[in-house]
N, CA, C and O of each residue as an XYZ file, in Angstrom:
564
protein
N     107.675    115.272     93.880
C     106.379    114.977     93.308
C     106.062    113.487     93.516
O     106.892    112.625     93.230
N     104.890    113.204     94.002
C     104.455    111.832     94.236
C     104.215    111.120     92.923
O     103.613    111.667     91.999
N     104.697    109.884     92.857
C     104.474    109.047     91.676
C     103.664    107.827     92.100
O     103.629    107.456     93.273
N     103.014    107.213     91.111
C     102.105    106.096     91.360
C     102.508    104.929     90.472
O     102.760    105.102     89.280
N     102.566    103.734     91.065
C     103.093    102.560     90.389
C     102.120    101.393     90.496
O     101.326    101.299     91.433
N     102.206    100.511     89.510
C     101.528     99.218     89.590
C     102.602     98.144     89.486
O     103.421     98.149     88.567
N     102.581     97.225     90.446
C     103.416     96.035     90.394
C     102.519     94.853     90.089
O     101.362     94.823     90.508
N     103.041     93.888     89.370
C     102.263     92.719     88.981
C     102.864     91.487     89.651
O     104.050     91.198     89.490
N     102.041     90.769     90.399
C     102.493     89.554     91.084
C     101.286     88.693     91.425
O     100.167     89.189     91.554
N     101.531     87.402     91.568
C     100.453     86.503     91.969
C      99.926     86.926     93.337
O     100.637     87.543     94.129
N      98.686     86.587     93.593
C      98.049     86.955     94.857
C      98.806     86.366     96.045
O      98.953     87.032     97.070
N      99.286     85.133     95.927
C     100.026     84.533     97.039
C     101.315     85.298     97.328
O     101.704     85.427     98.489
N     101.979     85.802     96.300
C     103.196     86.580     96.505
C     102.887     87.957     97.083
O     103.631     88.460     97.925
N     101.808     88.557     96.641
C     101.417     89.865     97.177
C     101.131     89.750     98.671
O     101.551     90.604     99.452
N     100.423     88.705     99.068
C     100.120     88.521    100.490
C     101.395     88.409    101.323
O     101.444     88.923    102.440
N     102.420     87.749    100.801
C     103.699     87.645    101.511
C     104.330     89.029    101.679
O     104.871     89.346    102.739
N     104.258     89.847    100.628
C     104.803     91.193    100.702
C     104.057     92.074    101.685
O     104.667     92.841    102.430
N     102.738     91.965    101.685
C     101.933     92.757    102.616
C     102.275     92.368    104.051
O     102.483     93.236    104.898
N     102.335     91.079    104.322
C     102.671     90.609    105.675
C     104.070     91.051    106.106
O     104.298     91.374    107.271
N     104.995     91.061    105.155
C     106.376     91.437    105.458
C     106.669     92.918    105.325
O     107.745     93.372    105.714
N     105.714     93.691    104.773
C     105.918     95.127    104.607
C     106.918     95.499    103.536
O     107.688     96.445    103.702
N     106.913     94.754    102.421
C     107.864     95.047    101.346
C     107.223     94.879     99.976
O     106.231     94.168     99.814
N     107.815     95.553     98.995
C     107.454     95.372     97.591
C     108.611     94.663     96.907
O     109.781     94.929     97.184
N     108.258     93.764     96.018
C     109.223     93.046     95.202
C     108.558     92.893     93.847
O     107.410     92.452     93.781
N     109.241     93.243     92.757
C     108.626     93.224     91.434
C     109.563     92.598     90.406
O     110.766     92.472     90.633
N     108.990     92.213     89.284
C     109.752     91.737     88.123
C     110.748     90.644     88.478
O     111.904     90.684     88.057
N     110.299     89.682     89.246
C     111.132     88.544     89.648
C     112.411     88.985     90.346
O     113.471     88.383     90.176
N     112.287     90.052     91.137
C     113.404     90.488     91.975
C     114.323     91.528     91.376
O     115.359     91.833     91.967
N     113.985     92.084     90.225
C     114.847     93.103     89.611
C     114.834     94.391     90.429
O     113.821     94.751     91.028
N     115.962     95.071     90.444
C     116.096     96.277     91.243
C     115.680     97.558     90.559
O     115.247     98.494     91.230
N     115.797     97.634     89.247
C     115.541     98.868     88.515
C     114.229     99.549     88.842
O     114.223    100.732     89.182
N     113.099     98.828     88.749
C     111.820     99.487     89.037
C     111.744    100.027     90.466
O     111.219    101.119     90.684
N     112.255     99.285     91.424
C     112.197     99.726     92.824
C     113.119    100.915     93.067
O     112.831    101.761     93.915
N     114.217    100.985     92.336
C     115.154    102.093     92.502
C     114.604    103.393     91.931
O     115.079    104.472     92.287
N     113.607    103.307     91.048
C     112.965    104.511     90.512
C     111.911    105.069     91.461
O     111.456    106.199     91.287
N     111.523    104.288     92.458
C     110.530    104.739     93.432
C     111.195    105.554     94.527
O     112.378    105.375     94.818
N     110.424    106.451     95.134
C     110.919    107.302     96.212
C     109.963    107.250     97.388
O     108.792    106.904     97.233
N     110.463    107.593     98.554
C     109.612    107.664     99.743
C     108.422    108.565     99.448
O     108.579    109.655     98.896
N     107.232    108.106     99.817
C     106.014    108.873     99.565
C     105.290    108.481     98.296
O     104.132    108.854     98.110
N     105.950    107.728     97.408
C     105.261    107.208     96.231
C     104.272    106.136     96.676
O     104.359    105.616     97.788
N     103.338    105.816     95.796
C     102.328    104.801     96.078
C     102.474    103.633     95.113
O     102.841    103.813     93.952
N     102.182    102.440     95.606
C     102.201    101.256     94.753
C     100.908    100.470     94.930
O     100.434    100.255     96.046
N     100.357    100.052     93.807
C      99.221     99.143     93.754
C      99.752     97.809     93.241
O     100.671     97.777     92.422
N      99.185     96.726     93.712
C      99.521     95.424     93.137
C      98.327     94.889     92.383
O      97.193     94.912     92.862
N      98.616     94.404     91.185
C      97.634     93.707     90.361
C      98.043     92.241     90.319
O      99.197     91.924     90.033
N      97.105     91.355     90.600
C      97.375     89.913     90.609
C      96.593     89.232     89.491
O      95.375     89.079     89.586
N      97.290     88.823     88.431
C      96.597     88.135     87.348
C      96.167     86.721     87.727
O      95.202     86.189     87.178
N      96.897     86.110     88.679
C      96.605     84.751     89.122
C      96.684     84.679     90.646
O      97.145     85.610     91.307
N      96.227     83.566     91.178
C      96.341     83.343     92.612
C      97.727     82.797     92.947
O      98.381     83.264     93.880
N      98.167     81.802     92.173
C      99.448     81.147     92.431
C     100.442     81.442     91.314
O     100.078     81.418     90.138
N     101.682     81.719     91.670
C     102.736     81.982     90.704
C     102.909     80.789     89.758
O     103.043     79.647     90.199
N     102.903     81.069     88.461
C     103.113     80.035     87.457
C     101.887     79.213     87.115
O     101.936     78.385     86.206
N     100.797     79.423     87.818
C      99.570     78.673     87.544
C      98.675     79.465     86.601
O      98.923     80.638     86.321
N      97.651     78.813     86.128
C      96.733     79.473     85.189
C      95.384     79.780     85.826
O      94.400     80.009     85.123
N      95.340     79.785     87.147
C      94.101     80.089     87.859
C      93.884     81.595     87.872
O      94.481     82.283     88.699
N      93.055     82.129     86.990
C      92.926     83.583     86.882
C      92.328     84.208     88.139
O      91.425     83.660     88.773
N      92.870     85.376     88.468
C      92.328     86.151     89.584
C      91.917     87.543     89.108
O      90.800     87.986     89.376
N      92.820     88.236     88.400
C      92.526     89.503     87.717
C      91.946     90.569     88.632
O      90.862     91.097     88.389
N      92.694     90.876     89.697
C      92.224     91.884     90.646
C      93.400     92.678     91.209
O      94.535     92.204     91.256
N      93.091     93.898     91.632
C      94.056     94.682     92.395
C      93.981     94.155     93.829
O      92.895     94.026     94.395
N      95.145     93.853     94.408
C      95.151     93.103     95.660
C      95.897     93.778     96.813
O      95.856     93.274     97.935
N      96.564     94.884     96.576
C      97.238     95.587     97.672
C      97.506     97.028     97.257
O      97.643     97.343     96.075
N      97.577     97.892     98.268
C      97.875     99.304     98.056
C      98.750     99.768     99.218
O      98.453     99.501    100.382
N      99.827    100.465     98.881
C     100.717    100.906     99.942
C     101.555    102.107     99.557
O     101.652    102.478     98.387
N     102.156    102.704    100.574
C     102.994    103.886    100.406
C     104.450    103.494    100.658
O     104.761    102.839    101.653
N     105.328    103.896     99.757
C     106.750    103.578     99.863
C     107.346    104.323    101.051
O     107.147    105.527    101.218
N     108.082    103.577    101.871
C     108.703    104.146    103.066
C     110.065    104.769    102.738
O     110.605    104.591    101.646
N     110.601    105.504    103.718
C     111.953    106.057    103.605
C     112.944    104.917    103.422
O     112.686    103.787    103.836
N     114.062    105.214    102.808
C     115.106    104.214    102.602
C     115.185    103.795    101.154
O     114.266    104.026    100.368
N     116.279    103.186    100.820
C     116.531    102.758     99.448
C     116.084    101.319     99.234
O     115.798    100.589    100.184
N     116.032    100.928     97.959
C     115.819     99.523     97.623
C     117.036     98.749     98.121
O     118.144     99.283     98.175
N     116.818     97.492     98.482
C     117.900     96.686     99.039
C     117.767     95.238     98.566
O     116.692     94.799     98.159
N     118.864     94.518     98.627
C     118.875     93.106     98.262
C     118.557     92.279     99.500
O     119.074     92.535    100.587
N     117.700     91.285     99.316
C     117.299     90.392    100.403
C     117.607     88.955     99.977
O     117.224     88.537     98.885
N     118.278     88.220    100.814
C     118.621     86.829    100.498
C     117.478     85.904    100.902
O     117.292     85.607    102.082
N     116.717     85.455     99.909
C     115.620     84.521    100.174
C     116.129     83.082    100.258
O     115.580     82.253    100.983
N     117.180     82.811     99.509
C     117.802     81.487     99.517
C     119.248     81.668     99.065
O     119.686     82.789     98.808
N     119.973     80.587     98.969
C     121.372     80.681     98.528
C     121.487     81.130     97.080
O     122.520     81.662     96.671
N     120.437     80.919     96.308
C     120.511     81.242     94.884
C     119.570     82.364     94.439
O     119.604     82.767     93.277
N     118.740     82.867     95.336
C     117.790     83.920     94.956
C     117.924     85.099     95.905
O     117.646     84.996     97.100
N     118.364     86.239     95.335
C     118.613     87.460     96.102
C     117.887     88.629     95.435
O     118.511     89.443     94.754
N     116.572     88.711     95.632
C     115.791     89.765     94.976
C     115.955     91.126     95.659
O     116.334     91.227     96.826
N     115.653     92.156     94.882
C     115.591     93.510     95.417
C     114.219     93.715     96.050
O     113.210     93.185     95.585
N     114.214     94.498     97.123
C     112.972     94.839     97.811
C     112.964     96.315     98.177
O     113.992     96.993     98.177
N     111.776     96.778     98.484
C     111.579     98.146     98.956
C     110.555     98.095    100.072
O     109.530     97.429     99.930
N     110.805     98.783    101.185
C     109.861     98.780    102.304
C     108.634     99.628    101.971
O     108.742    100.733    101.438
N     107.465     99.078    102.302
C     106.186     99.708    101.971
C     105.247     99.566    103.166
O     105.206     98.530    103.830
N     104.494    100.636    103.422
C     103.418    100.578    104.419
C     102.122    100.305    103.671
O     101.590    101.179    102.987
N     101.625     99.090    103.810
C     100.387     98.715    103.125
C      99.181     99.104    103.961
O      99.202     99.013    105.189
N      98.132     99.539    103.280
C      96.889     99.933    103.926
C      95.877     98.793    103.883
O      95.897     97.978    102.961
N      95.002     98.734    104.868
C      93.911     97.759    104.782
C      93.071     98.083    103.545
O      92.747     99.243    103.287
N      92.729     97.057    102.796
C      91.954     97.276    101.570
C      91.220     95.999    101.202
O      91.465     94.928    101.758
N      90.307     96.149    100.242
C      89.612     94.991     99.687
C      90.104     94.794     98.260
O      90.495     95.753     97.595
N      90.086     93.569     97.796
C      90.500     93.294     96.423
C      89.460     93.842     95.456
O      88.258     93.805     95.718
N      89.957     94.356     94.323
C      89.074     94.987     93.344
C      89.272     94.350     91.970
O      90.331     94.516     91.364
N      88.267     93.622     91.468
C      88.372     93.009     90.137
C      88.563     94.068     89.058
O      87.867     95.084     89.035
N      89.510     93.816     88.173
C      89.811     94.811     87.135
C      88.664     94.974     86.141
O      88.476     96.060     85.594
N      87.902     93.923     85.902
C      86.819     94.010     84.910
C      85.852     95.151     85.214
O      85.263     95.722     84.296
N      85.683     95.488     86.484
C      84.774     96.566     86.862
C      85.364     97.960     86.634
O      84.648     98.958     86.706
N      86.674     98.025     86.358
C      87.359     99.315     86.244
C      87.867     99.625     84.840
O      88.335    100.736     84.590
N      87.785     98.687     83.939
C      88.416     98.833     82.623
C      88.042    100.119     81.892
O      88.907    100.770     81.306
N      86.786    100.484     81.920
C      86.338    101.668     81.178
C      86.867    102.971     81.777
O      86.977    103.975     81.073
N      87.191    102.961     83.057
C      87.657    104.174     83.732
C      89.172    104.374     83.685
O      89.648    105.497     83.854
N      89.927    103.316     83.462
C      91.393    103.395     83.543
C      91.989    103.890     82.231
O      91.861    103.237     81.195
N      92.638    105.042     82.281
C      93.182    105.643     81.060
C      94.476    104.990     80.590
O      94.832    105.122     79.418
N      95.194    104.287     81.474
C      96.438    103.652     81.029
C      96.146    102.412     80.172
O      97.050    101.878     79.531
N      94.914    101.963     80.160
C      94.515    100.854     79.291
C      93.911    101.470     78.029
O      92.744    101.861     78.007
N      94.720    101.547     76.994
C      94.299    102.217     75.762
C      93.339    101.362     74.937
O      92.341    101.864     74.420
N      93.647    100.067     74.815
C      92.821     99.164     74.029
C      92.040     98.276     75.002
O      92.596     97.347     75.586
N      90.774     98.562     75.165
C      89.950     97.862     76.158
C      89.755     96.385     75.803
O      89.397     95.589     76.671
N      89.984     96.007     74.541
C      89.878     94.603     74.139
C      91.153     93.828     74.483
O      91.117     92.611     74.669
N      92.274     94.539     74.566
C      93.548     93.911     74.916
C      94.063     94.539     76.209
O      95.216     94.962     76.294
N      93.193     94.592     77.209
C      93.477     95.321     78.446
C      94.641     94.745     79.232
O      95.242     95.466     80.028
N      94.982     93.486     79.045
C      96.065     92.878     79.822
C      97.459     93.272     79.376
O      98.428     93.038     80.097
N      97.572     93.864     78.201
C      98.890     94.183     77.644
C      99.778     95.024     78.571
O     100.940     94.662     78.750
N      99.302     96.122     79.169
C     100.196     96.942     80.012
C     100.811     96.171     81.179
O     101.909     96.504     81.624
N     100.127     95.157     81.676
C     100.596     94.431     82.845
C     101.779     93.520     82.545
O     102.440     93.040     83.465
N     102.048     93.282     81.281
C     103.193     92.447     80.898
C     104.522     93.079     81.298
O     105.538     92.389     81.379
N     104.521     94.382     81.546
C     105.753     95.078     81.938
C     106.188     94.722     83.355
O     107.356     94.912     83.695
N     105.295     94.217     84.182
C     105.661     93.800     85.527
C     105.638     94.898     86.568
O     105.282     94.655     87.721
N     106.011     96.094     86.179
C     105.957     97.261     87.057
C     105.981     98.499     86.173
O     106.853     98.644     85.317
N     105.016     99.389     86.385
C     104.956    100.580     85.543
C     104.259    101.707     86.286
O     103.539    101.493     87.261
N     104.498    102.906     85.793
C     103.944    104.107     86.417
C     102.583    104.436     85.799
O     102.361    104.243     84.604
N     101.676    104.942     86.650
C     100.367    105.402     86.189
C     100.140    106.820     86.716
O     100.915    107.325     87.529
N      99.071    107.450     86.243
C      98.787    108.809     86.708
C      97.938    108.796     87.980
O      97.409    107.760     88.382
N      97.823    109.956     88.594
C      97.083    110.103     89.847
C      95.618    109.723     89.696
O      95.061    109.077     90.583
N      94.980    110.109     88.595
C      93.546    109.825     88.464
C      93.289    108.326     88.356
O      92.325    107.834     88.942
N      94.117    107.589     87.631
C      93.955    106.135     87.564
C      94.207    105.513     88.936
O      93.505    104.588     89.343
N      95.207    106.023     89.640
C      95.478    105.520     90.989
C      94.265    105.719     91.887
O      93.896    104.818     92.640
N      93.645    106.888     91.813
C      92.476    107.181     92.654
C      91.293    106.276     92.323
O      90.556    105.867     93.220
N      91.106    105.961     91.046
C      90.024    105.054     90.638
C      90.208    103.692     91.306
O      89.261    103.133     91.860
N      91.436    103.161     91.250
C      91.690    101.844     91.832
C      91.595    101.904     93.355
O      91.001    101.023     93.978
N      92.178    102.941     93.954
C      92.135    103.069     95.416
C      90.691    103.100     95.912
O      90.356    102.444     96.898
N      89.847    103.856     95.233
C      88.430    103.935     95.629
C      87.762    102.568     95.523
O      87.000    102.177     96.406
N      88.049    101.838     94.437
C      87.468    100.510     94.267
C      87.948     99.540     95.354
O      87.263     98.570     95.676
N      89.126     99.814     95.909
C      89.670     98.969     96.958
C      89.196     99.409     98.348
O      89.582     98.829     99.363
N      88.352    100.446     98.372
C      87.813    100.934     99.637
C      88.754    101.831    100.397
O      88.621    101.989    101.611
N      89.714    102.429     99.693
C      90.700    103.310    100.322
C      90.458    104.728     99.822
O      90.504    104.984     98.619
N      90.201    105.649    100.749
C      89.990    107.051    100.398
C      91.232    107.834    100.807
O      91.573    107.883    101.989
N      91.906    108.444     99.845
C      93.145    109.169    100.113
C      92.998    110.667     99.925
O      93.961    111.407    100.126
N      91.823    111.131     99.547
C      91.623    112.556     99.264
C      91.583    113.396    100.519
O      91.421    114.614    100.442
């Protein structure tokens, strides 16, 4: 059964993943990526443009399908070895979340809509995934 995920990362980090064809979430933790399977879909939500900065972006910035193979450790430096998962990203446009808040069922409290994203990576249902994909200009039906 296909599952649908949202990963949370700065826009600059998402662009690196799209260019490299990989997903990396939760500051390199492996657990969320190990729960994904080939054929699952991942959306990226970027609260900011730059990691650690306060420049708000608040948009969905990438959409992709998880490829065959397991999550793996990648050595970015001598001290940072994050987990990654290979993903085929689709061409898409960024979609501001403010335009989608009323349609997304995983956001229970529309006044505190940012709360679910604090998890860093979480599963959503097919209908919410389709709402975001459509807003990003991707038709999967």
